C-alpha positions, 0 to 999 in steps of 0.5 A: 274573374281576375287574371289570377283565376280567382273570383271576387265573391261580391262580383259572383253575387251581382251576377246571381238573381236575387232568387238564387242568392236567397238560397245560399244562407240556407245551403251554408247553414246545412253545409258549413264552409269553415269548421269555425261557427263564428266564420260561418255565422259572419259569412251568413250575416254578410250574405243576408246583408247583400240580399237586403241591399240587392232587395233595396236596389231592386225596389229603387230601380222600379221606383226610378223607372216608374212613370211620372204619374205613379211617382206623384201618386206614391208621394201623395200616399207617403204624405198622407201616411206621414200625416196619419203618423203625426196624429 
């Protein structure tokens, strides 16, 4: 929360779990915030991007915190997939 009492939207979304954030677009579709459909659609689009980025962050965190053995196995799988794709 800022000194003037306002809340930064991105900070709010950082505090929420992915499960909580994923509910927001459907809620906004049912209960639009603006009278302008373009603004509502843009807001939903931006929130969907935040959800996508939060999912990527979670996947990166899992990979980053994985054991060395798991990372080596994952690298082998990726290498095999690349070879398969190049056939």
